[in-house]
N, CA, C and O atoms as CSV, one atom per row, in Angstrom:
chain,resi,resn,atom,element,x,y,z
A,1,MET,N,N,0.867,-12.563,2.501
A,1,MET,CA,C,0.471,-11.317,3.123
A,1,MET,C,C,-1.021,-10.941,3.694
A,1,MET,O,O,-2.110,-11.217,3.191
A,2,GLU,N,N,-0.877,-10.588,4.289
A,2,GLU,CA,C,-2.388,-9.826,4.755
A,2,GLU,C,C,-2.553,-8.303,4.058
A,2,GLU,O,O,-1.657,-7.471,4.208
A,3,LYS,N,N,-3.535,-8.059,3.431
A,3,LYS,CA,C,-3.860,-6.598,3.356
A,3,LYS,C,C,-4.109,-6.005,4.264
A,3,LYS,O,O,-4.771,-6.706,5.029
A,4,LYS,N,N,-3.849,-4.495,4.853
A,4,LYS,CA,C,-4.297,-4.196,5.767
A,4,LYS,C,C,-5.046,-2.600,6.106
A,4,LYS,O,O,-4.556,-1.615,5.555
A,5,GLU,N,N,-5.662,-2.516,6.585
A,5,GLU,CA,C,-6.434,-1.556,6.219
A,5,GLU,C,C,-6.187,0.299,5.833
A,5,GLU,O,O,-5.549,1.049,6.572
A,6,LYS,N,N,-6.752,0.658,4.737
A,6,LYS,CA,C,-5.497,2.350,4.698
A,6,LYS,C,C,-5.958,3.750,5.807
A,6,LYS,O,O,-6.982,4.374,6.086
A,7,ILE,N,N,-4.976,3.752,6.069
A,7,ILE,CA,C,-4.909,5.495,6.827
A,7,ILE,C,C,-5.123,6.360,6.340
A,7,ILE,O,O,-4.212,6.767,5.619
A,8,PHE,N,N,-6.138,7.027,6.379
A,8,PHE,CA,C,-5.736,8.029,5.396
A,8,PHE,C,C,-5.367,9.400,6.376
A,8,PHE,O,O,-5.597,9.652,7.559
A,9,CYS,N,N,-4.833,9.981,5.524
A,9,CYS,CA,C,-4.384,11.160,6.403
A,9,CYS,C,C,-4.331,12.407,6.009
A,9,CYS,O,O,-3.605,13.320,6.400
A,10,GLY,N,N,-5.591,12.372,4.776
A,10,GLY,CA,C,-5.157,13.526,4.023
A,10,GLY,C,C,-5.434,13.765,2.781
A,10,GLY,O,O,-5.113,12.885,1.982
A,11,SER,N,N,-5.921,14.670,2.397
A,11,SER,CA,C,-7.193,14.602,0.539
A,11,SER,C,C,-5.983,16.092,0.002
A,11,SER,O,O,-5.155,16.776,0.603
A,12,GLY,N,N,-6.391,16.042,-1.124
A,12,GLY,CA,C,-6.179,17.130,-2.447
A,12,GLY,C,C,-7.205,17.061,-4.103
A,12,GLY,O,O,-8.063,16.277,-4.511
A,13,LYS,N,N,-6.675,18.087,-4.582
A,13,LYS,CA,C,-7.225,18.347,-5.365
A,13,LYS,C,C,-5.658,18.346,-6.546
A,13,LYS,O,O,-4.475,18.656,-6.399
A,14,LYS,N,N,-6.721,17.679,-7.979
A,14,LYS,CA,C,-5.596,17.841,-9.410
A,14,LYS,C,C,-5.903,18.836,-9.650
A,14,LYS,O,O,-7.092,19.061,-9.878
A,15,ARG,N,N,-4.847,19.949,-9.700
A,15,ARG,CA,C,-4.789,21.203,-10.232
A,15,ARG,C,C,-4.394,21.670,-11.657
A,15,ARG,O,O,-4.746,22.743,-12.147
A,16,LYS,N,N,-3.371,20.436,-12.458
A,16,LYS,CA,C,-3.755,20.373,-13.613
A,16,LYS,C,C,-2.399,18.970,-13.871
A,16,LYS,O,O,-1.790,18.294,-13.043
A,17,GLU,N,N,-2.358,18.993,-15.219
A,17,GLU,CA,C,-1.879,16.653,-15.248
A,17,GLU,C,C,-1.103,16.916,-14.164
A,17,GLU,O,O,-1.477,16.393,-13.114
A,18,ASN,N,N,0.187,17.798,-14.126
A,18,ASN,CA,C,1.049,18.009,-13.525
A,18,ASN,C,C,1.408,18.129,-11.998
A,18,ASN,O,O,2.335,17.582,-11.401
A,19,TRP,N,N,0.114,19.273,-11.348
A,19,TRP,CA,C,0.179,18.950,-10.524
A,19,TRP,C,C,-0.852,18.884,-9.151
A,19,TRP,O,O,-1.940,19.223,-8.686
A,20,LEU,N,N,0.007,18.396,-8.988
A,20,LEU,CA,C,-1.216,18.167,-7.030
A,20,LEU,C,C,-1.121,19.406,-5.479
A,20,LEU,O,O,-0.311,19.899,-4.694
A,21,SER,N,N,-2.755,19.382,-5.864
A,21,SER,CA,C,-2.500,20.025,-4.373
A,21,SER,C,C,-2.784,19.417,-2.925
A,21,SER,O,O,-3.997,19.535,-2.754
A,22,ILE,N,N,-2.359,18.979,-2.108
A,22,ILE,CA,C,-2.407,17.660,-0.635
A,22,ILE,C,C,-2.938,18.394,0.666
A,22,ILE,O,O,-2.794,19.611,0.549
A,23,THR,N,N,-3.297,18.157,1.424
A,23,THR,CA,C,-3.012,19.266,2.730
A,23,THR,C,C,-2.978,17.552,3.581
A,23,THR,O,O,-3.755,16.676,3.201
A,24,ILE,N,N,-2.091,17.334,4.596
A,24,ILE,CA,C,-1.650,16.438,5.415
A,24,ILE,C,C,-1.943,16.304,7.063
A,24,ILE,O,O,-0.966,16.393,7.806
A,25,ASN,N,N,-3.219,16.102,7.622
A,25,ASN,CA,C,-3.192,15.929,8.573
A,25,ASN,C,C,-1.842,15.365,9.711
A,25,ASN,O,O,-1.624,14.158,9.604
A,26,PRO,N,N,-0.863,16.190,10.859
A,26,PRO,CA,C,0.030,15.542,11.164
A,26,PRO,C,C,-0.594,14.831,12.364
A,26,PRO,O,O,0.125,14.000,12.918
A,27,ASP,N,N,-1.589,14.992,12.757
A,27,ASP,CA,C,-1.804,14.336,14.314
A,27,ASP,C,C,-2.545,12.475,13.331
A,27,ASP,O,O,-3.170,11.521,13.795
A,28,LYS,N,N,-2.125,12.719,12.185
A,28,LYS,CA,C,-2.736,11.256,10.975
A,28,LYS,C,C,-1.256,9.990,10.733
A,28,LYS,O,O,-0.980,8.806,10.540
A,29,ILE,N,N,-0.644,11.491,10.949
A,29,ILE,CA,C,0.888,10.873,10.789
A,29,ILE,C,C,1.994,10.115,11.237
A,29,ILE,O,O,2.738,9.249,10.776
A,30,LYS,N,N,1.762,11.104,12.917
A,30,LYS,CA,C,3.007,11.515,14.118
A,30,LYS,C,C,3.466,9.523,14.205
A,30,LYS,O,O,4.661,9.259,14.337
A,31,ASP,N,N,2.962,8.936,14.162
A,31,ASP,CA,C,2.719,7.585,14.771
A,31,ASP,C,C,3.294,6.414,13.528
A,31,ASP,O,O,3.452,5.198,13.640
A,32,HIS,N,N,3.527,7.338,12.314
A,32,HIS,CA,C,4.471,6.247,11.338
A,32,HIS,C,C,5.643,7.250,10.949
A,32,HIS,O,O,6.055,7.283,9.789
A,33,ILE,N,N,6.268,8.214,12.120
A,33,ILE,CA,C,7.094,9.031,11.800
A,33,ILE,C,C,8.525,7.238,11.025
A,33,ILE,O,O,8.122,6.113,11.323
A,34,GLN,N,N,9.430,7.296,10.476
A,34,GLN,CA,C,10.622,6.791,10.902
A,34,GLN,C,C,11.579,7.750,10.652
A,34,GLN,O,O,11.677,8.975,10.584
A,35,GLU,N,N,12.679,6.115,10.466
A,35,GLU,CA,C,13.884,7.406,11.302
A,35,GLU,C,C,15.225,6.535,9.938
A,35,GLU,O,O,15.572,5.376,10.162
A,36,PHE,N,N,15.572,6.994,9.165
A,36,PHE,CA,C,17.100,6.566,8.811
A,36,PHE,C,C,18.344,6.648,8.162
A,36,PHE,O,O,18.401,5.988,7.125
A,37,ASN,N,N,19.297,7.233,8.455
A,37,ASN,CA,C,19.858,8.149,8.502
A,37,ASN,C,C,20.128,8.679,9.634
A,37,ASN,O,O,21.339,8.669,9.855
A,38,GLY,N,N,19.535,9.119,10.411
A,38,GLY,CA,C,19.338,10.028,10.874
A,38,GLY,C,C,18.691,11.360,10.378
A,38,GLY,O,O,18.758,12.477,10.892
A,39,ASN,N,N,17.945,10.889,9.070
A,39,ASN,CA,C,16.920,11.556,9.004
A,39,ASN,C,C,15.034,10.880,9.318
A,39,ASN,O,O,14.695,9.701,9.422
A,40,LYS,N,N,14.585,11.512,9.357
A,40,LYS,CA,C,13.067,11.610,9.394
A,40,LYS,C,C,12.425,11.407,8.661
A,40,LYS,O,O,12.639,12.169,7.718
A,41,PHE,N,N,11.225,10.393,8.375
A,41,PHE,CA,C,10.035,10.924,6.918
A,41,PHE,C,C,9.318,9.618,7.049
A,41,PHE,O,O,9.765,8.536,7.429
A,42,VAL,N,N,8.089,9.950,6.647
A,42,VAL,CA,C,6.769,9.273,6.446
A,42,VAL,C,C,6.492,8.940,5.371
A,42,VAL,O,O,6.309,9.903,4.627
A,43,LYS,N,N,6.349,7.830,4.838
A,43,LYS,CA,C,6.039,6.950,3.560
A,43,LYS,C,C,4.503,7.156,3.211
A,43,LYS,O,O,3.464,6.629,3.610
A,44,LEU,N,N,4.772,8.027,2.407
A,44,LEU,CA,C,2.746,7.973,1.961
A,44,LEU,C,C,2.742,7.421,0.557
A,44,LEU,O,O,3.688,7.227,-0.207
A,45,ASN,N,N,1.075,7.157,0.358
A,45,ASN,CA,C,-0.012,7.133,-1.287
A,45,ASN,C,C,0.246,8.055,-1.512
A,45,ASN,O,O,0.401,8.747,-0.506
A,46,VAL,N,N,0.439,8.630,-2.575
A,46,VAL,CA,C,-0.751,10.002,-3.229
A,46,VAL,C,C,-1.361,9.006,-3.961
A,46,VAL,O,O,-0.636,8.139,-4.447
A,47,ASN,N,N,-2.796,8.951,-4.171
A,47,ASN,CA,C,-3.783,8.045,-5.517
A,47,ASN,C,C,-4.805,9.692,-5.662
A,47,ASN,O,O,-5.116,10.458,-4.749
A,48,ILE,N,N,-5.173,9.814,-7.416
A,48,ILE,CA,C,-5.979,10.196,-7.845
A,48,ILE,C,C,-7.752,9.374,-8.264
A,48,ILE,O,O,-8.171,8.557,-9.083
A,49,LYS,N,N,-8.280,10.136,-7.223
A,49,LYS,CA,C,-9.266,9.227,-7.493
A,49,LYS,C,C,-10.491,8.875,-8.985
A,49,LYS,O,O,-10.448,9.378,-10.108
A,50,PRO,N,N,-11.310,8.033,-8.532
A,50,PRO,CA,C,-11.690,8.208,-9.992
A,50,PRO,C,C,-13.191,9.210,-10.222
A,50,PRO,O,O,-13.753,9.119,-11.313
A,51,GLU,N,N,-13.812,10.194,-9.085
A,51,GLU,CA,C,-14.320,11.406,-9.353
A,51,GLU,C,C,-14.301,11.624,-7.675
A,51,GLU,O,O,-14.222,10.942,-6.653
A,52,PRO,N,N,-14.401,12.756,-8.002
A,52,PRO,CA,C,-14.068,13.778,-6.805
A,52,PRO,C,C,-15.115,13.253,-5.224
A,52,PRO,O,O,-15.857,12.277,-5.113
A,53,ASP,N,N,-15.020,13.561,-4.931
A,53,ASP,CA,C,-15.866,13.161,-3.016
A,53,ASP,C,C,-16.837,14.121,-2.903
A,53,ASP,O,O,-16.611,15.103,-3.611
A,54,LYS,N,N,-17.758,14.165,-2.306
A,54,LYS,CA,C,-18.691,16.210,-2.061
A,54,LYS,C,C,-18.266,17.496,-1.271
A,54,LYS,O,O,-18.919,18.356,-0.681
A,55,TYR,N,N,-16.816,17.287,-1.497
A,55,TYR,CA,C,-16.193,18.266,-0.682
A,55,TYR,C,C,-14.930,18.987,-2.598
A,55,TYR,O,O,-14.047,19.796,-2.883
A,56,GLY,N,N,-15.652,18.103,-3.138
A,56,GLY,CA,C,-14.362,18.666,-4.713
A,56,GLY,C,C,-13.263,17.826,-4.525
A,56,GLY,O,O,-12.694,17.908,-5.614
A,57,LYS,N,N,-12.603,17.064,-3.823
A,57,LYS,CA,C,-11.227,16.651,-3.515
A,57,LYS,C,C,-11.599,15.352,-4.244
A,57,LYS,O,O,-12.615,14.658,-4.216
A,58,ASP,N,N,-9.925,15.215,-5.195
A,58,ASP,CA,C,-10.061,14.479,-6.082
A,58,ASP,C,C,-8.217,13.299,-6.246
A,58,ASP,O,O,-7.484,12.528,-6.865
A,59,VAL,N,N,-8.612,14.336,-4.775
A,59,VAL,CA,C,-6.922,12.661,-4.699
A,59,VAL,C,C,-7.828,12.446,-2.730
A,59,VAL,O,O,-8.776,12.901,-2.091
A,60,GLU,N,N,-6.553,11.342,-2.556
A,60,GLU,CA,C,-6.628,10.747,-1.800
A,60,GLU,C,C,-5.056,10.535,-1.501
A,60,GLU,O,O,-4.212,10.172,-2.320
A,61,VAL,N,N,-4.768,10.980,0.456
A,61,VAL,CA,C,-3.492,10.698,1.031
A,61,VAL,C,C,-3.208,9.001,1.763
A,61,VAL,O,O,-3.963,8.674,2.678
A,62,THR,N,N,-2.714,8.551,1.556
A,62,THR,CA,C,-3.042,7.597,2.822
A,62,THR,C,C,-1.271,7.515,3.429
A,62,THR,O,O,-0.415,8.393,3.317
A,63,ILE,N,N,-1.168,6.416,3.948
A,63,ILE,CA,C,0.331,6.284,4.698
A,63,ILE,C,C,1.039,4.557,4.054
A,63,ILE,O,O,0.777,3.355,4.016
A,64,ASP,N,N,1.440,4.954,3.896
A,64,ASP,CA,C,2.196,3.418,3.246
A,64,ASP,C,C,2.541,2.583,4.859
A,64,ASP,O,O,3.242,3.319,5.554
A,65,THR,N,N,2.276,1.550,5.396
A,65,THR,CA,C,2.596,0.848,6.684
A,65,THR,C,C,3.171,-0.673,5.791
A,65,THR,O,O,3.225,-1.768,6.353
A,66,TRP,N,N,3.471,-0.499,4.668
A,66,TRP,CA,C,4.216,-2.166,3.952
A,66,TRP,C,C,5.260,-2.187,4.599
A,66,TRP,O,O,5.887,-1.228,5.047
A,67,GLN,N,N,5.466,-3.195,4.666
A,67,GLN,CA,C,6.631,-3.901,4.974
A,67,GLN,C,C,6.907,-5.635,5.237
A,67,GLN,O,O,6.439,-6.452,6.030
A,68,PRO,N,N,8.039,-5.706,3.995
A,68,PRO,CA,C,7.973,-7.022,3.859
A,68,PRO,C,C,8.053,-7.783,5.168
A,68,PRO,O,O,8.354,-7.513,6.331
A,69,ASP,N,N,7.594,-9.012,4.385
A,69,ASP,CA,C,7.507,-10.114,5.863
A,69,ASP,C,C,9.562,-11.196,5.664
A,69,ASP,O,O,10.429,-11.458,4.830
A,70,LYS,N,N,9.284,-11.342,6.822
A,70,LYS,CA,C,10.918,-11.832,7.594
A,70,LYS,C,C,11.565,-12.842,6.317
A,70,LYS,O,O,12.763,-12.863,6.033
A,71,ALA,N,N,10.474,-13.687,5.605
A,71,ALA,CA,C,11.041,-14.927,5.101
A,71,ALA,C,C,11.446,-13.854,3.495
A,71,ALA,O,O,12.315,-14.260,2.724
A,72,GLU,N,N,10.778,-12.695,3.249
A,72,GLU,CA,C,11.212,-11.907,1.944
A,72,GLU,C,C,13.005,-11.478,2.574
A,72,GLU,O,O,14.066,-12.048,2.320
A,73,VAL,N,N,12.727,-10.291,3.432
A,73,VAL,CA,C,14.506,-9.992,4.211
A,73,VAL,C,C,15.481,-10.652,4.159
A,73,VAL,O,O,16.617,-10.285,3.858
A,74,LYS,N,N,14.920,-12.226,4.602
A,74,LYS,CA,C,15.971,-12.844,4.981
A,74,LYS,C,C,16.410,-13.338,3.624
A,74,LYS,O,O,17.625,-13.527,3.563
A,75,HIS,N,N,15.578,-13.658,2.260
A,75,HIS,CA,C,15.326,-14.352,0.983
A,75,HIS,C,C,16.916,-13.610,0.563
A,75,HIS,O,O,17.966,-14.228,0.390
A,76,ALA,N,N,16.674,-11.888,0.455
A,76,ALA,CA,C,17.239,-10.552,-0.341
A,76,ALA,C,C,18.651,-10.647,0.468
A,76,ALA,O,O,19.757,-10.803,-0.049
A,77,GLU,N,N,18.366,-10.521,1.825
A,77,GLU,CA,C,20.317,-11.372,1.980
A,77,GLU,C,C,20.562,-12.114,1.852
A,77,GLU,O,O,21.431,-12.303,2.704
A,78,ASN,N,N,20.430,-13.174,1.138
A,78,ASN,CA,C,21.182,-14.688,1.598
A,78,ASN,C,C,21.417,-14.285,0.101
A,78,ASN,O,O,22.547,-14.624,-0.251
A,79,ASN,N,N,20.605,-13.584,-1.021
A,79,ASN,CA,C,21.115,-13.585,-2.500
A,79,ASN,C,C,22.241,-12.124,-2.117
A,79,ASN,O,O,23.269,-12.105,-2.793
A,80,TYR,N,N,22.133,-11.442,-1.512
A,80,TYR,CA,C,23.486,-10.353,-1.616
A,80,TYR,C,C,24.366,-10.724,-1.453
A,80,TYR,O,O,25.305,-10.519,-2.222
A,81,LYS,N,N,24.510,-11.844,0.234
A,81,LYS,CA,C,25.065,-11.878,0.482
A,81,LYS,C,C,26.090,-13.152,-0.647
A,81,LYS,O,O,27.315,-13.036,-0.655
A,82,GLU,N,N,25.675,-13.831,-1.169
A,82,GLU,CA,C,25.813,-14.702,-2.027
A,82,GLU,C,C,26.371,-14.214,-4.250
A,82,GLU,O,O,26.937,-14.845,-5.143
A,83,THR,N,N,25.649,-12.582,-4.109
A,83,THR,CA,C,26.101,-12.003,-5.285
A,83,THR,C,C,26.887,-11.481,-4.848
A,83,THR,O,O,27.520,-10.974,-5.773
A,84,PHE,N,N,27.594,-11.085,-3.352
A,84,PHE,CA,C,28.950,-9.669,-3.610
A,84,PHE,C,C,29.877,-10.703,-2.472
A,84,PHE,O,O,30.069,-10.183,-1.372
A,85,LYS,N,N,30.331,-11.823,-2.638
A,85,LYS,CA,C,31.371,-12.987,-2.010
A,85,LYS,C,C,32.700,-12.180,-2.665
A,85,LYS,O,O,33.036,-11.644,-3.721
A,86,PRO,N,N,33.203,-12.447,-1.380
A,86,PRO,CA,C,34.968,-11.755,-1.650
A,86,PRO,C,C,35.839,-13.101,-2.528
A,86,PRO,O,O,35.710,-14.292,-2.246
A,87,SER,N,N,36.687,-12.563,-3.586
A,87,SER,CA,C,36.554,-12.903,-4.583
A,87,SER,C,C,38.310,-13.739,-3.966
A,87,SER,O,O,38.813,-13.291,-2.935
A,88,ASN,N,N,38.930,-14.751,-4.637
A,88,ASN,CA,C,39.887,-15.388,-4.198
A,88,ASN,C,C,41.268,-15.188,-4.949
A,88,ASN,O,O,42.396,-15.683,-4.947
A,89,THR,N,N,40.424,-14.003,-5.711
A,89,THR,CA,C,41.610,-13.710,-6.559
A,89,THR,C,C,42.951,-12.606,-6.919
A,89,THR,O,O,42.838,-11.385,-6.815
A,90,ASP,N,N,43.811,-13.085,-7.216
A,90,ASP,CA,C,44.906,-11.665,-7.303
A,90,ASP,C,C,44.455,-10.509,-7.347
A,90,ASP,O,O,43.297,-10.410,-7.752
A,91,LEU,N,N,45.012,-9.549,-7.050
A,91,LEU,CA,C,44.795,-7.900,-7.370
A,91,LEU,C,C,45.345,-8.036,-8.378
A,91,LEU,O,O,45.992,-9.038,-8.683
A,92,PRO,N,N,45.165,-6.954,-9.134
A,92,PRO,CA,C,46.417,-6.018,-9.989
A,92,PRO,C,C,47.519,-5.141,-9.798
A,92,PRO,O,O,48.520,-4.816,-10.437
A,93,PHE,N,N,46.901,-4.815,-8.500
A,93,PHE,CA,C,47.745,-3.798,-8.015
A,93,PHE,C,C,48.090,-3.917,-5.775
A,93,PHE,O,O,48.810,-3.088,-5.216
């Protein structure tokens, strides 16, 4: 699997141990909107930088572009079919 270049779409600051404040650029994410069960979403990665940048931002936001390769998908489908084969036993009801 080849490593793709990161697509930066926002940044932010760590406000407290369990609170990150981020800003997202909608123009950067519009081409990465996905749909599942009638809902739209964008997969994002939020990372805390080891040191703040020149603007004091210590949080980076990138688009998660990971996609499984076709061999991984096929393998998962085969495992699912093998695991959930219907049994030929009589049901008690």
